[in-house]
Biopython code that builds the backbone (N, CA, C, O; Angstrom):
import numpy as np
from Bio.PDB.StructureBuilder import StructureBuilder

atoms = [
    (1, "UNK", "N", (101.991, 82.643, 121.022)),
    (1, "UNK", "CA", (101.714, 83.330, 119.773)),
    (1, "UNK", "C", (100.216, 83.358, 119.509)),
    (1, "UNK", "O", (99.665, 84.393, 119.134)),
    (2, "UNK", "N", (99.564, 82.228, 119.704)),
    (2, "UNK", "CA", (98.136, 82.166, 119.427)),
    (2, "UNK", "C", (97.333, 83.049, 120.375)),
    (2, "UNK", "O", (96.342, 83.657, 119.972)),
    (3, "UNK", "N", (97.759, 83.120, 121.629)),
    (3, "UNK", "CA", (97.061, 83.988, 122.583)),
    (3, "UNK", "C", (97.214, 85.458, 122.190)),
    (3, "UNK", "O", (96.256, 86.226, 122.276)),
    (4, "UNK", "N", (98.409, 85.847, 121.762)),
    (4, "UNK", "CA", (98.610, 87.234, 121.335)),
    (4, "UNK", "C", (97.846, 87.526, 120.043)),
    (4, "UNK", "O", (97.312, 88.622, 119.876)),
    (5, "UNK", "N", (97.789, 86.553, 119.127)),
    (5, "UNK", "CA", (97.026, 86.735, 117.888)),
    (5, "UNK", "C", (95.539, 86.896, 118.206)),
    (5, "UNK", "O", (94.869, 87.759, 117.637)),
    (6, "UNK", "N", (95.034, 86.078, 119.101)),
    (6, "UNK", "CA", (93.627, 86.176, 119.502)),
    (6, "UNK", "C", (93.368, 87.518, 120.180)),
    (6, "UNK", "O", (92.350, 88.162, 119.927)),
    (7, "UNK", "N", (94.297, 87.937, 121.044)),
    (7, "UNK", "CA", (94.160, 89.220, 121.722)),
    (7, "UNK", "C", (94.080, 90.350, 120.694)),
    (7, "UNK", "O", (93.214, 91.219, 120.799)),
    (8, "UNK", "N", (94.978, 90.346, 119.699)),
    (8, "UNK", "CA", (94.990, 91.394, 118.689)),
    (8, "UNK", "C", (93.687, 91.399, 117.900)),
    (8, "UNK", "O", (93.122, 92.462, 117.642)),
    (9, "UNK", "N", (93.219, 90.246, 117.523)),
    (9, "UNK", "CA", (91.950, 90.168, 116.794)),
    (9, "UNK", "C", (90.828, 90.782, 117.628)),
    (9, "UNK", "O", (90.043, 91.581, 117.117)),
    (10, "UNK", "N", (90.748, 90.423, 118.886)),
    (10, "UNK", "CA", (89.694, 90.948, 119.753)),
    (10, "UNK", "C", (89.811, 92.458, 119.927)),
    (10, "UNK", "O", (88.800, 93.160, 119.942)),
    (11, "UNK", "N", (91.041, 92.963, 120.058)),
    (11, "UNK", "CA", (91.251, 94.403, 120.201)),
    (11, "UNK", "C", (90.845, 95.150, 118.935)),
    (11, "UNK", "O", (90.298, 96.250, 119.013)),
    (12, "UNK", "N", (91.108, 94.560, 117.773)),
    (12, "UNK", "CA", (90.736, 95.207, 116.518)),
    (12, "UNK", "C", (89.228, 95.190, 116.307)),
    (12, "UNK", "O", (88.677, 96.080, 115.661)),
    (13, "UNK", "N", (88.567, 94.183, 116.850)),
    (13, "UNK", "CA", (87.108, 94.094, 116.722)),
    (13, "UNK", "C", (86.394, 95.129, 117.589)),
    (13, "UNK", "O", (85.296, 95.561, 117.242)),
    (14, "UNK", "N", (86.989, 95.532, 118.700)),
    (14, "UNK", "CA", (86.331, 96.470, 119.628)),
    (14, "UNK", "C", (85.870, 97.755, 118.946)),
    (14, "UNK", "O", (84.718, 98.152, 119.126)),
    (15, "UNK", "N", (86.736, 98.426, 118.159)),
    (15, "UNK", "CA", (86.256, 99.635, 117.477)),
    (15, "UNK", "C", (85.558, 99.329, 116.147)),
    (15, "UNK", "O", (85.175, 100.248, 115.423)),
    (16, "UNK", "N", (85.393, 98.046, 115.825)),
    (16, "UNK", "CA", (84.710, 97.660, 114.601)),
    (16, "UNK", "C", (85.590, 97.571, 113.374)),
    (16, "UNK", "O", (85.091, 97.596, 112.249)),
    (17, "UNK", "N", (86.917, 97.465, 113.578)),
    (17, "UNK", "CA", (87.825, 97.341, 112.443)),
    (17, "UNK", "C", (87.679, 95.948, 111.836)),
    (17, "UNK", "O", (87.775, 94.965, 112.571)),
    (18, "UNK", "N", (87.450, 95.818, 110.523)),
    (18, "UNK", "CA", (87.300, 94.504, 109.897)),
    (18, "UNK", "C", (88.576, 93.671, 110.035)),
    (18, "UNK", "O", (89.650, 94.089, 109.604)),
    (19, "UNK", "N", (88.444, 92.492, 110.637)),
    (19, "UNK", "CA", (89.588, 91.624, 110.914)),
    (19, "UNK", "C", (89.138, 90.170, 110.807)),
    (19, "UNK", "O", (88.013, 89.830, 111.173)),
    (20, "UNK", "N", (90.039, 89.303, 110.296)),
    (20, "UNK", "CA", (89.741, 87.885, 110.128)),
    (20, "UNK", "C", (90.936, 87.056, 110.554)),
    (20, "UNK", "O", (92.085, 87.408, 110.285)),
    (21, "UNK", "N", (90.648, 85.953, 111.222)),
    (21, "UNK", "CA", (91.699, 85.008, 111.634)),
    (21, "UNK", "C", (91.062, 83.633, 111.713)),
    (21, "UNK", "O", (90.001, 83.466, 112.315)),
    (22, "UNK", "N", (91.706, 82.658, 111.110)),
    (22, "UNK", "CA", (91.222, 81.284, 111.231)),
    (22, "UNK", "C", (91.539, 80.777, 112.631)),
    (22, "UNK", "O", (92.549, 81.166, 113.220)),
    (23, "UNK", "N", (90.685, 79.914, 113.166)),
    (23, "UNK", "CA", (90.986, 79.345, 114.488)),
    (23, "UNK", "C", (92.367, 78.686, 114.484)),
    (23, "UNK", "O", (92.756, 78.035, 113.514)),
    (24, "UNK", "N", (93.085, 78.862, 115.562)),
    (24, "UNK", "CA", (94.424, 78.286, 115.739)),
    (24, "UNK", "C", (95.443, 78.813, 114.730)),
    (24, "UNK", "O", (96.411, 78.129, 114.398)),
    (25, "UNK", "N", (95.217, 80.028, 114.248)),
    (25, "UNK", "CA", (96.162, 80.651, 113.330)),
    (25, "UNK", "C", (96.811, 81.856, 113.999)),
    (25, "UNK", "O", (96.171, 82.560, 114.780)),
    (26, "UNK", "N", (98.068, 82.088, 113.693)),
    (26, "UNK", "CA", (98.754, 83.262, 114.213)),
    (26, "UNK", "C", (98.851, 84.377, 113.167)),
    (26, "UNK", "O", (99.559, 85.363, 113.371)),
    (27, "UNK", "N", (98.137, 84.218, 112.047)),
    (27, "UNK", "CA", (98.081, 85.245, 111.012)),
    (27, "UNK", "C", (96.731, 85.937, 111.065)),
    (27, "UNK", "O", (95.679, 85.299, 111.065)),
    (28, "UNK", "N", (96.791, 87.270, 111.110)),
    (28, "UNK", "CA", (95.585, 88.075, 111.203)),
    (28, "UNK", "C", (95.505, 88.946, 109.957)),
    (28, "UNK", "O", (96.436, 89.693, 109.657)),
    (29, "UNK", "N", (94.403, 88.852, 109.238)),
    (29, "UNK", "CA", (94.152, 89.685, 108.066)),
    (29, "UNK", "C", (93.164, 90.766, 108.474)),
    (29, "UNK", "O", (92.238, 90.512, 109.244)),
    (30, "UNK", "N", (93.363, 91.971, 107.957)),
    (30, "UNK", "CA", (92.483, 93.067, 108.336)),
    (30, "UNK", "C", (92.462, 94.115, 107.234)),
    (30, "UNK", "O", (93.355, 94.185, 106.390)),
    (31, "UNK", "N", (91.392, 94.940, 107.274)),
    (31, "UNK", "CA", (91.278, 96.043, 106.341)),
    (31, "UNK", "C", (92.551, 96.883, 106.431)),
    (31, "UNK", "O", (93.015, 97.216, 107.521)),
    (32, "UNK", "N", (93.102, 97.215, 105.277)),
    (32, "UNK", "CA", (94.358, 97.959, 105.255)),
    (32, "UNK", "C", (94.185, 99.313, 105.951)),
    (32, "UNK", "O", (93.283, 100.081, 105.617)),
    (33, "UNK", "N", (95.050, 99.592, 106.912)),
    (33, "UNK", "CA", (94.964, 100.866, 107.627)),
    (33, "UNK", "C", (95.551, 102.010, 106.790)),
    (33, "UNK", "O", (96.052, 101.783, 105.689)),
    (34, "UNK", "N", (95.488, 103.235, 107.317)),
    (34, "UNK", "CA", (96.089, 104.355, 106.597)),
    (34, "UNK", "C", (97.570, 104.115, 106.286)),
    (34, "UNK", "O", (98.262, 103.382, 106.992)),
    (35, "UNK", "N", (98.026, 104.745, 105.226)),
    (35, "UNK", "CA", (99.382, 104.514, 104.705)),
    (35, "UNK", "C", (100.475, 104.757, 105.746)),
    (35, "UNK", "O", (101.484, 104.052, 105.754)),
    (36, "UNK", "N", (100.291, 105.729, 106.611)),
    (36, "UNK", "CA", (101.311, 106.008, 107.633)),
    (36, "UNK", "C", (101.518, 104.793, 108.536)),
    (36, "UNK", "O", (102.649, 104.505, 108.926)),
    (37, "UNK", "N", (100.460, 104.090, 108.867)),
    (37, "UNK", "CA", (100.572, 102.891, 109.708)),
    (37, "UNK", "C", (101.186, 101.745, 108.910)),
    (37, "UNK", "O", (102.006, 100.989, 109.432)),
    (38, "UNK", "N", (100.791, 101.620, 107.651)),
    (38, "UNK", "CA", (101.377, 100.587, 106.785)),
    (38, "UNK", "C", (102.888, 100.755, 106.728)),
    (38, "UNK", "O", (103.627, 99.776, 106.831)),
    (39, "UNK", "N", (103.354, 101.997, 106.565)),
    (39, "UNK", "CA", (104.796, 102.260, 106.486)),
    (39, "UNK", "C", (105.489, 102.028, 107.829)),
    (39, "UNK", "O", (106.534, 101.379, 107.886)),
    (40, "UNK", "N", (104.905, 102.560, 108.913)),
    (40, "UNK", "CA", (105.537, 102.446, 110.230)),
    (40, "UNK", "C", (105.752, 100.991, 110.631)),
    (40, "UNK", "O", (106.796, 100.644, 111.184)),
    (41, "UNK", "N", (104.765, 100.140, 110.353)),
    (41, "UNK", "CA", (104.846, 98.740, 110.781)),
    (41, "UNK", "C", (105.241, 97.807, 109.644)),
    (41, "UNK", "O", (105.211, 96.586, 109.800)),
    (42, "UNK", "N", (105.611, 98.378, 108.499)),
    (42, "UNK", "CA", (106.069, 97.598, 107.345)),
    (42, "UNK", "C", (105.077, 96.488, 106.993)),
    (42, "UNK", "O", (105.454, 95.330, 106.815)),
    (43, "UNK", "N", (103.801, 96.870, 106.896)),
    (43, "UNK", "CA", (102.747, 95.910, 106.576)),
    (43, "UNK", "C", (102.723, 95.629, 105.080)),
    (43, "UNK", "O", (102.864, 96.540, 104.264)),
    (44, "UNK", "N", (102.547, 94.387, 104.736)),
    (44, "UNK", "CA", (102.462, 93.984, 103.339)),
    (44, "UNK", "C", (101.036, 94.183, 102.843)),
    (44, "UNK", "O", (100.091, 93.711, 103.475)),
    (45, "UNK", "N", (100.868, 94.877, 101.720)),
    (45, "UNK", "CA", (99.516, 95.035, 101.188)),
    (45, "UNK", "C", (99.028, 93.738, 100.547)),
    (45, "UNK", "O", (99.766, 93.052, 99.839)),
    (46, "UNK", "N", (97.775, 93.429, 100.817)),
    (46, "UNK", "CA", (97.098, 92.277, 100.210)),
    (46, "UNK", "C", (95.827, 92.788, 99.561)),
    (46, "UNK", "O", (95.414, 93.925, 99.785)),
    (47, "UNK", "N", (95.219, 91.943, 98.764)),
    (47, "UNK", "CA", (93.897, 92.262, 98.211)),
    (47, "UNK", "C", (93.126, 90.961, 98.073)),
    (47, "UNK", "O", (93.617, 89.984, 97.507)),
    (48, "UNK", "N", (91.907, 90.966, 98.601)),
    (48, "UNK", "CA", (91.033, 89.795, 98.491)),
    (48, "UNK", "C", (89.603, 90.299, 98.495)),
    (48, "UNK", "O", (89.116, 90.813, 99.502)),
    (49, "UNK", "N", (88.937, 90.149, 97.362)),
    (49, "UNK", "CA", (87.551, 90.622, 97.258)),
    (49, "UNK", "C", (86.629, 89.905, 98.239)),
    (49, "UNK", "O", (85.639, 90.481, 98.689)),
    (50, "UNK", "N", (86.941, 88.662, 98.574)),
    (50, "UNK", "CA", (86.087, 87.910, 99.507)),
    (50, "UNK", "C", (86.099, 88.515, 100.899)),
    (50, "UNK", "O", (85.131, 88.375, 101.647)),
    (51, "UNK", "N", (87.204, 89.197, 101.259)),
    (51, "UNK", "CA", (87.343, 89.770, 102.593)),
    (51, "UNK", "C", (87.236, 91.292, 102.594)),
    (51, "UNK", "O", (87.596, 91.937, 103.579)),
    (52, "UNK", "N", (86.751, 91.864, 101.511)),
    (52, "UNK", "CA", (86.499, 93.296, 101.517)),
    (52, "UNK", "C", (87.479, 94.161, 100.758)),
    (52, "UNK", "O", (87.422, 95.386, 100.874)),
    (53, "UNK", "N", (88.374, 93.574, 99.988)),
    (53, "UNK", "CA", (89.249, 94.381, 99.150)),
    (53, "UNK", "C", (90.656, 94.533, 99.670)),
    (53, "UNK", "O", (91.363, 93.544, 99.866)),
    (54, "UNK", "N", (91.077, 95.794, 99.899)),
    (54, "UNK", "CA", (92.454, 96.082, 100.294)),
    (54, "UNK", "C", (92.707, 95.680, 101.742)),
    (54, "UNK", "O", (92.026, 96.143, 102.657)),
    (55, "UNK", "N", (93.690, 94.818, 101.933)),
    (55, "UNK", "CA", (93.992, 94.246, 103.239)),
    (55, "UNK", "C", (95.466, 94.394, 103.568)),
    (55, "UNK", "O", (96.284, 94.745, 102.718)),
    (56, "UNK", "N", (95.779, 94.118, 104.817)),
    (56, "UNK", "CA", (97.142, 93.899, 105.295)),
    (56, "UNK", "C", (97.065, 92.699, 106.226)),
    (56, "UNK", "O", (95.980, 92.205, 106.534)),
    (57, "UNK", "N", (98.224, 92.239, 106.670)),
    (57, "UNK", "CA", (98.204, 91.140, 107.631)),
    (57, "UNK", "C", (99.400, 91.243, 108.569)),
    (57, "UNK", "O", (100.419, 91.859, 108.258)),
    (58, "UNK", "N", (99.233, 90.622, 109.716)),
    (58, "UNK", "CA", (100.303, 90.519, 110.702)),
    (58, "UNK", "C", (100.445, 89.046, 111.057)),
    (58, "UNK", "O", (99.454, 88.374, 111.344)),
    (59, "UNK", "N", (101.664, 88.548, 111.038)),
    (59, "UNK", "CA", (101.956, 87.199, 111.511)),
    (59, "UNK", "C", (102.567, 87.360, 112.902)),
    (59, "UNK", "O", (103.667, 87.894, 113.046)),
    (60, "UNK", "N", (101.860, 86.904, 113.904)),
    (60, "UNK", "CA", (102.320, 87.051, 115.285)),
    (60, "UNK", "C", (103.290, 85.901, 115.584)),
    (60, "UNK", "O", (102.881, 84.756, 115.778)),
    (61, "UNK", "N", (104.579, 86.237, 115.615)),
    (61, "UNK", "CA", (105.630, 85.259, 115.895)),
    (61, "UNK", "C", (106.151, 85.475, 117.316)),
    (61, "UNK", "O", (105.691, 86.374, 118.021)),
    (62, "UNK", "N", (107.115, 84.646, 117.733)),
    (62, "UNK", "CA", (107.651, 84.736, 119.094)),
    (62, "UNK", "C", (108.192, 86.126, 119.411)),
    (62, "UNK", "O", (108.023, 86.608, 120.530)),
    (63, "UNK", "N", (108.834, 86.772, 118.454)),
    (63, "UNK", "CA", (109.461, 88.069, 118.710)),
    (63, "UNK", "C", (108.466, 89.235, 118.714)),
    (63, "UNK", "O", (108.843, 90.356, 119.054)),
    (64, "UNK", "N", (107.207, 88.991, 118.344)),
    (64, "UNK", "CA", (106.192, 90.046, 118.338)),
    (64, "UNK", "C", (105.591, 90.130, 119.739)),
    (64, "UNK", "O", (104.772, 89.297, 120.128)),
    (65, "UNK", "N", (106.008, 91.138, 120.480)),
    (65, "UNK", "CA", (105.594, 91.267, 121.877)),
    (65, "UNK", "C", (104.204, 91.897, 121.989)),
    (65, "UNK", "O", (103.720, 92.554, 121.067)),
    (66, "UNK", "N", (103.587, 91.677, 123.135)),
    (66, "UNK", "CA", (102.295, 92.302, 123.385)),
    (66, "UNK", "C", (102.455, 93.819, 123.406)),
    (66, "UNK", "O", (101.561, 94.540, 122.964)),
    (67, "UNK", "N", (103.574, 94.307, 123.911)),
    (67, "UNK", "CA", (103.819, 95.751, 123.928)),
    (67, "UNK", "C", (103.821, 96.324, 122.507)),
    (67, "UNK", "O", (103.280, 97.404, 122.272)),
    (68, "UNK", "N", (104.421, 95.612, 121.576)),
    (68, "UNK", "CA", (104.441, 96.071, 120.179)),
    (68, "UNK", "C", (103.032, 96.055, 119.595)),
    (68, "UNK", "O", (102.654, 96.962, 118.854)),
    (69, "UNK", "N", (102.260, 95.029, 119.926)),
    (69, "UNK", "CA", (100.883, 94.954, 119.449)),
    (69, "UNK", "C", (100.041, 96.065, 120.067)),
    (69, "UNK", "O", (99.173, 96.632, 119.401)),
    (70, "UNK", "N", (100.292, 96.378, 121.334)),
    (70, "UNK", "CA", (99.578, 97.480, 121.985)),
    (70, "UNK", "C", (99.908, 98.811, 121.311)),
    (70, "UNK", "O", (99.030, 99.654, 121.127)),
    (71, "UNK", "N", (101.172, 98.995, 120.946)),
    (71, "UNK", "CA", (101.584, 100.211, 120.232)),
    (71, "UNK", "C", (100.861, 100.302, 118.889)),
    (71, "UNK", "O", (100.361, 101.364, 118.519)),
    (72, "UNK", "N", (100.806, 99.191, 118.167)),
    (72, "UNK", "CA", (100.087, 99.147, 116.894)),
    (72, "UNK", "C", (98.626, 99.524, 117.098)),
    (72, "UNK", "O", (98.080, 100.326, 116.340)),
    (73, "UNK", "N", (97.990, 98.952, 118.112)),
    (73, "UNK", "CA", (96.585, 99.244, 118.375)),
    (73, "UNK", "C", (96.369, 100.711, 118.735)),
    (73, "UNK", "O", (95.382, 101.313, 118.312)),
    (74, "UNK", "N", (97.278, 101.285, 119.509)),
    (74, "UNK", "CA", (97.157, 102.710, 119.862)),
    (74, "UNK", "C", (97.228, 103.573, 118.609)),
    (74, "UNK", "O", (96.457, 104.522, 118.467)),
    (75, "UNK", "N", (98.145, 103.255, 117.700)),
    (75, "UNK", "CA", (98.267, 104.007, 116.454)),
    (75, "UNK", "C", (97.023, 103.819, 115.582)),
    (75, "UNK", "O", (96.517, 104.782, 115.006)),
    (76, "UNK", "N", (96.538, 102.598, 115.487)),
    (76, "UNK", "CA", (95.347, 102.325, 114.686)),
    (76, "UNK", "C", (94.138, 103.064, 115.263)),
    (76, "UNK", "O", (93.356, 103.661, 114.522)),
    (77, "UNK", "N", (93.991, 103.020, 116.574)),
    (77, "UNK", "CA", (92.856, 103.677, 117.219)),
    (77, "UNK", "C", (92.884, 105.185, 116.957)),
    (77, "UNK", "O", (91.853, 105.788, 116.655)),
    (78, "UNK", "N", (94.063, 105.784, 117.073)),
    (78, "UNK", "CA", (94.193, 107.223, 116.788)),
    (78, "UNK", "C", (93.828, 107.537, 115.335)),
    (78, "UNK", "O", (93.179, 108.545, 115.055)),
    (79, "UNK", "N", (94.243, 106.680, 114.429)),
    (79, "UNK", "CA", (94.032, 106.923, 113.002)),
    (79, "UNK", "C", (92.569, 106.813, 112.602)),
    (79, "UNK", "O", (92.155, 107.452, 111.635)),
    (80, "UNK", "N", (91.780, 106.030, 113.313)),
    (80, "UNK", "CA", (90.391, 105.828, 112.893)),
    (80, "UNK", "C", (89.398, 106.673, 113.684)),
    (80, "UNK", "O", (88.192, 106.590, 113.450)),
    (81, "UNK", "N", (89.887, 107.478, 114.611)),
    (81, "UNK", "CA", (88.957, 108.341, 115.373)),
    (81, "UNK", "C", (88.615, 109.582, 114.622)),
    (81, "UNK", "O", (87.851, 110.411, 115.116)),
]
sb = StructureBuilder()
sb.init_structure("model")
sb.init_model(0)
sb.init_chain("A")
sb.init_seg("    ")
for serial, (resi, resn, name, xyz) in enumerate(atoms, 1):
    if name == "N":
        sb.init_residue(resn, " ", resi, " ")
    sb.init_atom(name, np.array(xyz, "f"), 0.0, 1.0, " ", f" {name:<3s}", serial, name[0])
structure = sb.get_structure()
């Protein structure tokens, strides 16, 4: 789980998407993506002024496969281009 969480954080950082994760955490907080992605992946909206305002998060659990994370990244990348 931690390796996949770290992988996702690194992938989100590549295009410069704001993302935060505490060391040894499987929860990743990031700038809230467009609404279509929020709906598709059932992301919970968060808000924290310390981290830039409107956020979402993903908890990488055992059932969250790398393939699913890759699909999420492909959708996010398309949405921000």
